[in-house]
C-alpha positions as CSV (number, residue, x, y, z in Angstrom):
1,M,20.2,-24.0,-10.9
2,D,16.5,-23.4,-11.6
3,A,14.5,-20.3,-10.5
4,A,13.1,-22.0,-7.5
5,E,16.6,-22.8,-6.2
6,V,17.8,-19.2,-6.8
7,A,14.8,-17.9,-4.9
8,R,15.3,-20.4,-2.0
9,R,19.0,-19.6,-1.7
10,S,18.3,-15.8,-1.9
11,F,15.8,-16.0,0.9
12,D,18.0,-18.2,3.0
13,A,20.8,-15.6,2.7
14,I,18.3,-12.9,3.8
15,E,17.2,-15.0,6.8
16,R,20.9,-15.5,7.8
17,G,21.5,-11.7,7.5
18,D,24.2,-12.4,4.9
19,I,24.0,-9.6,2.3
20,E,27.1,-10.9,0.5
21,A,25.6,-14.3,-0.1
22,F,22.3,-12.6,-1.2
23,L,24.2,-10.5,-3.7
24,E,25.7,-13.6,-5.3
25,H,22.2,-14.3,-6.6
26,V,21.5,-10.8,-7.7
27,H,22.5,-9.3,-11.1
28,P,24.7,-6.1,-10.7
29,R,22.1,-4.2,-12.8
30,V,19.0,-5.5,-10.9
31,E,15.9,-3.3,-10.6
32,F,13.3,-3.8,-7.9
33,N,10.7,-2.2,-5.6
34,S,9.8,-2.9,-2.0
35,L,6.5,-2.8,-0.3
36,I,8.2,-2.5,3.1
37,A,10.4,0.4,2.0
38,D,7.9,2.0,-0.4
39,A,7.2,5.2,1.4
40,D,8.8,7.1,-1.5
41,A,7.6,4.6,-4.2
42,R,11.1,4.3,-5.6
43,T,12.8,1.8,-7.7
44,F,16.1,0.4,-6.3
45,R,18.9,-0.3,-8.8
46,G,22.1,-2.3,-8.8
47,H,24.0,-3.8,-5.9
48,G,24.1,-0.3,-4.3
49,G,20.3,-0.2,-4.3
50,V,20.2,-3.7,-2.8
51,R,22.4,-2.6,0.1
52,E,20.3,0.5,0.6
53,W,17.1,-1.6,0.7
54,W,18.8,-4.0,3.1
55,R,19.7,-1.2,5.5
56,T,16.2,0.3,5.3
57,V,14.3,-2.9,5.7
58,R,16.4,-4.5,8.4
59,G,16.7,-1.2,10.3
60,S,13.0,-0.4,10.2
61,L,11.6,-3.8,11.0
62,G,14.1,-4.9,13.6
63,G,15.1,-8.1,11.8
64,V,12.6,-8.8,9.0
65,H,11.9,-12.4,8.3
66,F,10.8,-13.7,4.9
67,E,9.1,-17.1,4.4
68,I,8.3,-18.4,0.9
69,Q,4.8,-19.7,1.0
70,G,4.4,-20.5,-2.7
71,F,6.4,-20.6,-5.9
72,E,5.4,-21.0,-9.5
73,Q,7.6,-20.9,-12.6
74,V,5.4,-18.8,-14.9
75,K,7.6,-18.4,-18.0
76,D,11.2,-19.6,-18.8
77,D,12.7,-16.6,-17.0
78,W,9.8,-15.4,-14.7
79,A,8.6,-16.8,-11.4
80,L,5.8,-15.9,-9.1
81,I,6.6,-16.1,-5.4
82,K,4.1,-15.7,-2.5
83,I,6.0,-14.4,0.6
84,R,5.1,-13.8,4.2
85,A,7.2,-11.0,5.7
86,S,7.2,-10.3,9.4
87,G,9.1,-8.1,11.8
88,T,8.8,-5.8,14.7
89,V,8.1,-2.1,14.5
90,S,8.0,-0.1,17.8
91,E,7.7,-3.4,19.7
92,V,4.7,-4.4,17.7
93,E,4.8,-7.6,15.5
94,V,3.7,-6.9,12.0
95,E,3.1,-9.3,9.1
96,Q,2.5,-8.8,5.5
97,I,1.7,-11.2,2.6
98,M,3.1,-10.1,-0.7
99,W,3.7,-11.4,-4.2
100,Q,6.8,-11.1,-6.2
101,A,7.2,-11.3,-9.9
102,V,10.8,-12.3,-10.3
103,R,12.9,-12.4,-13.5
104,I,15.9,-14.7,-13.4
105,Q,18.5,-14.9,-16.2
106,D,21.7,-16.8,-16.0
107,E,20.9,-17.9,-12.5
108,K,20.8,-14.2,-11.2
109,V,17.8,-12.1,-10.3
110,T,17.5,-9.3,-12.8
111,R,14.2,-7.8,-11.7
112,W,11.8,-8.2,-8.9
113,A,8.5,-6.4,-8.6
114,V,6.7,-6.7,-5.3
115,H,2.9,-6.5,-5.2
116,R,0.1,-6.6,-2.6
117,T,-1.9,-9.2,-4.6
118,E,-1.3,-12.2,-6.8
119,E,-3.4,-10.6,-9.6
120,E,-1.1,-7.5,-9.6
121,A,2.0,-9.7,-9.7
122,R,0.6,-11.8,-12.6
123,A,-0.3,-8.7,-14.5
124,A,3.2,-7.4,-14.1
125,I,4.5,-10.4,-16.1
126,G,1.6,-10.5,-18.5
127,R,0.1,-13.7,-17.3
128,P,-3.6,-14.0,-16.4
129,S,-4.7,-15.3,-13.0
130,P,-5.7,-19.0,-12.8
131,E,-9.4,-17.9,-12.8
132,E,-8.9,-16.1,-16.1
133,D,-7.2,-19.2,-17.5
134,L,-10.4,-21.1,-16.9
135,A,-12.6,-18.6,-18.7
């Protein structure tokens, strides 16, 4: 299974609200951050951290929805994913575009870093933006 398929299956599990299916694609020692749950700017770790993130995000957004809008395999074990997240907070629909730098090893997500811009996500994996490639 390639990185794009791991990402697609992971987000499908999130959309179904199936944490156990999501965890099948996540390494037990995963590390990640979340723009949605970043009030304390913390790093979540392991399956326990995934469960905590799940409760926080799904609870605060009243059913967050994620849509993959773009995917690029950047290196053998890194991918760049553009995501549209939406949900409802206090009866107001909110939407956010974000970028994930995702590391996948042995068909499991070992790291995901969420960023507000594509440039930040690319910098996180040490790859220049397409504009810099042309320079």
